[in-house]
N, C-alpha and C positions, 0 to 999 in steps of 0.2 A: 686802799690795802694796807697800809699801816696800821691803822685801828684796829682792821682785820685782825692781823699779823700781831698784834701787841695782844689782843684781848684772846686770841687762840691759845698761847700761853702761859696768861693768866688767870683764865676763867678755871681751869682745874681746882686752884687752889682753894676753893670754895667747898671743896670737899674735906672734912674736917683730918682724913687719916693724910699726914704729910706725905710720907711714902709714895702712896697711891698716887696722888695728885703729883707728886715729883716725876713719876713714870710717865703718866699722862703729859706733862709739859714736855718732857724730854722726847716722847715719841712726835708731839706737834712741832717742836722747833726742827728736828729732823726733819719731816716732811716739808715745812716751810724753806729749808734749807736746799733741799733737794728741787723745789719747785723754783729757787733764784738761781740754779745753776741751770736747770734748764730753760729755764726764759733768757739767760742770759746766750746759752747754747742757740738756740732757737732764733730770736730777734735780733742778737747784738752780734752774730756770726762770730762768736767765741768757740774756740774747739772745747767740748765738754769737758777732757782731762782739765784745761786748764780753769775755764769756768768754775769747778768742783774745787779746784786747788784754791781760787780765790775765795769761795764762799766758806770752805773750811779755815782757811787763816783767818778771814775775816770774824767768822763766829768763834774760832780761839780767842783771840783779840777781845771782842766783847766779854765772852766768858770770864777770861780772865781778869779784866776790870771790875765786872761783877764783882768776883771774888777779892779783889782787892779792896772795893769799896766796902764790901759788907763784911769783910772781916775786920776793919777799921773803926 
């Protein structure tokens, strides 16, 4: 699943138009994060609101790290 998730939001960048690829990747990441929150809620018995908060917080930290690393 890690490989599929990684490929899911990087494959759009095979499209030569940057903003279209970024829009598609953004959508794919949003779907992935929703799926992670749902899986946490269903199988780990985490309340959905808490699972969503954890996923959004984690995703935000990963995004911030990418911006910091990419900007340097």
